[in-house]
C-alpha positions as MATLAB code, in Angstrom:
seq = 'MQKITKEVYLKWYEDMLFWRKFEDKLAAVYIQQKVRGFLHLYNGQEAVLAGALHAMDLTKDKMITAYRNHVQPIGMGVDPKRVMAELFGKATGTSMGLGGSMHIFSKEFRFYGGHGIVGGQIPLGAGIAFGDKYHDKDAVTICCFGDGAARQGSLHETFNLAMLWNLPVVFVCENNGYAMGTSVARTANHTDIWKLGLGYDMPSGPVDGMNPIKVAEAFDEAIQRARKGGGPSFLEVKTYRYRGHSMSDAQHYRTKDEVAEYKKIDPITQVKDIILENKYATEADLKAIDKDVKKRVAECEKFADESPYPEKNVMYDVVYEQEDYPFIDHKIK';
ca = [
      96.974   -6.719   25.356;
      96.881   -3.593   27.496;
      96.579   -0.445   25.433;
      99.845    1.329   24.645;
      99.157    4.667   26.328;
     101.114    7.810   27.136;
     102.162    6.191   30.430;
     103.451    3.103   28.606;
     105.584    5.184   26.237;
     107.057    7.150   29.132;
     107.771    3.937   31.030;
     109.386    2.399   27.942;
     111.576    5.467   27.523;
     112.699    5.484   31.149;
     113.201    1.705   31.336;
     115.104    1.376   28.064;
     117.266    4.384   28.884;
     118.038    2.953   32.310;
     118.976   -0.424   30.814;
     121.220    1.307   28.255;
     122.980    3.461   30.858;
     123.268    0.487   33.239;
     125.081   -1.471   30.536;
     127.234    1.553   29.618;
     128.314    1.758   33.244;
     129.182   -1.949   33.230;
     131.392   -1.380   30.186;
     133.176    1.422   32.027;
     133.772   -0.525   35.240;
     134.855   -3.585   33.229;
     137.773   -1.542   31.886;
     138.545   -0.629   35.523;
     138.516   -4.389   36.298;
     135.693   -4.084   38.806;
     133.867   -6.668   36.676;
     135.888   -9.685   35.574;
     135.473  -12.510   33.087;
     133.152  -12.193   30.106;
     130.692   -9.332   29.690;
     127.934   -9.387   27.042;
     125.940   -6.160   26.710;
     122.372   -5.613   25.482;
     122.737   -2.150   23.899;
     120.383   -1.872   20.931;
     118.138   -4.796   21.837;
     116.081   -3.024   24.512;
     112.855   -2.968   22.479;
     112.692   -6.767   22.681;
     112.524   -6.716   26.465;
     110.291   -3.638   26.684;
     107.712   -5.139   24.328;
     107.852   -8.571   25.933;
     107.293   -7.228   29.451;
     104.260   -5.236   28.280;
     102.618   -8.428   27.037;
     103.587  -10.643   29.991;
     101.757  -11.136   33.282;
     104.615  -10.471   35.691;
     102.694  -11.999   38.598;
     103.092  -15.503   37.138;
     104.865  -15.635   33.751;
     108.512  -16.676   33.607;
     111.582  -15.878   31.551;
     114.791  -17.721   30.757;
     117.537  -16.500   28.449;
     121.196  -16.747   27.466;
     124.232  -14.980   28.933;
     123.283  -11.482   27.654;
     121.120  -11.292   30.751;
     121.710   -8.256   32.962;
     118.686   -6.071   32.204;
     116.004   -8.771   31.829;
     115.862   -9.513   35.574;
     115.701   -5.776   36.262;
     112.667   -5.604   33.987;
     111.136   -8.562   35.822;
     111.462   -6.740   39.141;
     114.920   -7.563   40.546;
     116.672   -4.678   42.326;
     119.301   -3.374   39.847;
     121.679   -2.768   42.751;
     121.743   -6.519   43.390;
     122.330   -7.222   39.704;
     125.323   -4.893   39.598;
     126.631   -6.320   42.861;
     126.486   -9.789   41.305;
     128.588   -8.581   38.400;
     131.074   -7.135   40.902;
     131.250  -10.553   42.577;
     129.826   -9.208   45.839;
     127.889  -11.021   48.575;
     124.856   -8.752   48.064;
     124.450   -9.974   44.482;
     121.581  -12.078   43.159;
     123.655  -15.238   43.610;
     125.872  -13.988   46.443;
     128.531  -13.006   43.928;
     129.086  -16.595   42.781;
     127.269  -16.418   39.434;
     128.671  -13.296   37.839;
     127.756  -11.729   34.527;
     126.431  -14.795   32.717;
     124.364  -16.274   35.545;
     121.919  -13.734   36.953;
     119.005  -15.580   38.574;
     115.928  -14.801   40.646;
     113.428  -17.422   41.737;
     111.408  -14.693   43.504;
     110.815  -12.780   40.269;
     110.604  -15.886   38.058;
     113.778  -15.138   36.109;
     115.586  -18.434   35.534;
     118.909  -17.246   34.093;
     121.418  -16.449   32.545;
     123.044  -19.557   30.939;
     126.616  -19.780   29.691;
     126.070  -22.866   27.532;
     124.944  -21.772   24.062;
     121.379  -23.012   23.632;
     121.391  -24.739   27.024;
     118.340  -22.753   28.118;
     116.137  -23.935   25.235;
     115.211  -27.357   26.707;
     115.135  -25.810   30.184;
     112.521  -23.308   29.009;
     110.343  -26.164   27.797;
     110.893  -27.939   31.112;
     109.698  -24.909   33.082;
     106.607  -24.732   30.886;
     106.036  -28.471   31.366;
     106.104  -27.955   35.142;
     103.573  -25.125   34.911;
     101.243  -27.204   32.759;
     101.621  -30.243   35.031;
     100.754  -28.159   38.105;
      98.039  -26.179   36.255;
      99.615  -22.803   37.030;
      98.214  -20.819   34.081;
     101.687  -19.363   33.451;
     103.613  -18.869   30.214;
     107.390  -19.174   29.847;
     109.356  -16.849   27.565;
     112.457  -18.726   26.365;
     115.004  -16.481   24.621;
     118.148  -17.422   22.706;
     120.387  -15.974   20.010;
     120.705  -16.710   16.323;
     123.797  -18.816   16.983;
     121.927  -21.030   19.455;
     119.226  -21.602   16.839;
     121.679  -23.989   15.134;
     121.882  -26.286   18.151;
     120.353  -29.743   17.817;
     118.603  -29.360   21.158;
     116.338  -26.732   19.583;
     114.784  -29.354   17.306;
     114.387  -31.904   20.072;
     112.757  -29.245   22.249;
     110.446  -27.978   19.509;
     109.280  -31.526   18.871;
     108.448  -32.248   22.520;
     106.950  -28.790   23.128;
     104.484  -29.367   20.291;
     103.861  -32.979   21.267;
     103.004  -31.956   24.820;
     101.355  -28.650   23.837;
     103.454  -26.644   26.296;
     102.733  -23.012   27.293;
     106.020  -21.579   26.031;
     107.054  -18.849   23.611;
     110.430  -19.515   21.983;
     112.184  -16.286   21.017;
     115.238  -16.016   18.787;
     116.794  -12.601   19.388;
     118.498  -12.424   16.004;
     121.038   -9.612   16.282;
     122.709  -10.637   13.024;
     125.836  -12.273   14.361;
     126.652  -15.417   16.357;
     129.727  -13.924   18.003;
     131.302  -12.754   14.726;
     129.574  -15.115   12.299;
     126.708  -13.711   10.253;
     123.441  -15.620    9.954;
     124.057  -16.092    6.218;
     127.253  -18.045    6.947;
     125.629  -20.536    9.336;
     122.965  -22.058    7.084;
     121.560  -22.003    3.561;
     118.588  -19.944    4.737;
     118.347  -16.705    6.701;
     114.706  -16.888    7.858;
     115.281  -18.556   11.223;
     111.570  -18.396   12.122;
     110.848  -20.988    9.443;
     112.541  -23.647   11.618;
     109.328  -23.832   13.635;
     107.191  -24.616   10.606;
     108.573  -28.144   10.369;
     106.810  -28.870   13.657;
     103.578  -27.055   12.720;
     104.490  -24.459   15.357;
     103.000  -20.980   14.838;
     106.067  -18.971   13.813;
     106.982  -15.625   12.335;
     109.417  -12.693   12.117;
     109.131   -9.577   14.304;
     110.637   -6.093   14.028;
     112.803   -6.177   17.139;
     113.760   -2.500   16.995;
     110.159   -1.398   17.616;
     108.653   -2.170   21.054;
     105.119   -1.781   19.681;
     105.621   -4.531   17.095;
     107.312   -6.696   19.735;
     104.471   -6.214   22.230;
     101.858   -7.126   19.632;
     103.666  -10.303   18.552;
     104.367  -11.403   22.121;
     100.790  -10.741   23.194;
      99.416  -12.964   20.435;
     101.847  -15.779   21.271;
     101.349  -15.503   25.039;
      97.559  -15.477   24.782;
      97.680  -18.502   22.492;
      99.789  -20.398   25.028;
      97.649  -19.320   27.986;
      94.475  -20.510   26.269;
      95.962  -23.956   25.644;
      97.076  -23.318   22.068;
     100.638  -24.454   22.695;
     104.046  -23.035   21.761;
     105.024  -20.288   19.320;
     108.348  -19.321   17.784;
     109.237  -15.676   17.175;
     112.335  -14.547   15.318;
     112.824  -11.048   16.696;
     115.137   -9.214   14.334;
     117.234   -6.820   16.384;
     120.791   -5.462   16.490;
     123.499   -4.993   19.087;
     125.492   -1.779   19.044;
     128.402   -3.187   21.014;
     130.491   -6.263   20.300;
     129.510   -9.804   21.178;
     131.472   -9.308   24.384;
     133.941   -6.738   25.670;
     136.807   -8.650   24.033;
     135.219   -8.442   20.547;
     137.203   -6.339   18.070;
     134.205   -6.384   15.656;
     136.230   -6.888   12.476;
     133.255   -8.660   10.881;
     131.155   -5.503   10.441;
     131.665   -1.894    9.417;
     131.100    1.275   11.393;
     128.688    2.368    8.680;
     126.527   -0.710    9.329;
     126.307    0.087   13.026;
     125.541    3.741   12.240;
     122.644    2.717    9.973;
     121.063    0.656   12.758;
     121.524    3.511   15.214;
     119.151    5.513   13.018;
     116.380    3.176   14.226;
     117.505    3.059   17.864;
     114.452    1.879   19.885;
     115.032    4.558   22.518;
     115.070    7.291   19.877;
     111.927    5.868   18.239;
     110.004    6.014   21.509;
     111.380    9.462   22.332;
     110.179   10.772   18.961;
     106.655    9.399   19.570;
     106.575   11.031   23.017;
     107.590   14.437   21.633;
     105.347   14.246   18.540;
     102.303   13.466   20.677;
     103.293   15.973   23.373;
     103.302   13.247   26.038;
     106.271   15.089   27.562;
     108.557   18.014   26.822;
     112.294   17.998   26.169;
     112.698   19.332   29.719;
     110.663   16.420   31.103;
     112.840   13.916   29.258;
     116.020   15.608   30.452;
     114.721   15.214   34.022;
     114.213   11.487   33.356;
     117.747   11.287   31.925;
     119.158   12.934   35.040;
     117.254   10.574   37.345;
     118.417    7.545   35.350;
     122.075    8.575   35.679;
     121.573    9.067   39.423;
     120.050    5.585   39.814;
     122.894    3.967   37.873;
     125.441    5.787   40.057;
     123.636    4.464   43.151;
     123.937    0.923   41.773;
     127.677    1.333   41.306;
     128.087    2.799   44.807;
     126.118   -0.091   46.323;
     128.222   -2.671   44.478;
     131.486   -0.914   45.332;
     130.679   -0.754   49.030;
     129.316   -4.299   49.347;
     131.591   -6.987   50.816;
     132.942   -9.970   48.936;
     131.427  -13.325   49.979;
     133.232  -15.446   52.535;
     135.163  -18.337   50.973;
     133.089  -20.953   52.805;
     129.992  -19.748   50.913;
     131.343  -21.425   47.773;
     131.041  -24.772   49.534;
     127.951  -24.101   51.634;
     125.708  -23.433   48.628;
     126.590  -26.609   46.721;
     124.567  -29.044   48.839;
     121.266  -28.330   50.549;
     121.951  -31.094   53.106;
     124.307  -29.450   55.612;
     125.808  -32.713   56.890;
     126.442  -34.066   53.375;
     128.839  -36.972   54.069;
     131.294  -36.374   51.227;
     132.332  -32.819   52.092;
     135.855  -32.299   53.360;
     135.274  -29.849   56.194;
     139.027  -29.256   56.488;
     139.005  -27.127   53.314;
     140.187  -23.638   54.182;
];
């Protein structure tokens, strides 16, 4: 793994702060009805992505995740303006405005969604890794899902085949404590989700998901194992979300005191403290970063606001690659 230097800490601070403010802006514009449908925010879980990206080779490794998927593609290299435009339903979005919040996608930057079906991405992640192994691409797939999706039967089928075929994939359960509003303790007779991998002899373990250093170390070990032909790993990254499951979540299942306790170990604050303690930057330097982040987020909103909506025919044109597909009714207006 690349050494975690002063530059890495500063990048983590700026990236995680940008992701947080980007999501805060989405919450604000959702109330204004600029974003419609469901909206699942990542606030609090930023260390998972920051640590993962540090360990990945972004020139070839891939990522697939669930519907809490706005900032991951930004981390992979997608223009955040296009991500926000997608959420606004605009033609300049990553999927021409047709995917929306839960279906951000970028083939160019090897980000394969954004999936609305709970756990639907788990077998797809193994399939991507199978393709890379078949074509000898020396790439590793990071396949993320939540603690609720860990109870899906497809996880076991996928784990079995991934081990049988020795696939280059790292399965990651981002355990933020609640499947919508259901705590982990209420979904099974055990709370150590990482132990599910042990039944398949898959290297598995828990990770402190509020600390990007711990995340980077765990991901690096798993990624290097996969890249060297050692097969899959399963990481249960224990994290926490500061906002509700979605914008419609009243959060009756947890107390304000619980959220406040987790905010004491906010990953952004942890990194900021390290930066100041080691004199990597001054308070003034960090305030300058904060100001720049707010400016960039405002530019994303402006871009999305000013972008046009897609033409209605686009909804039909993107369904079939074959333009003269014989079963299309061209009279549809």
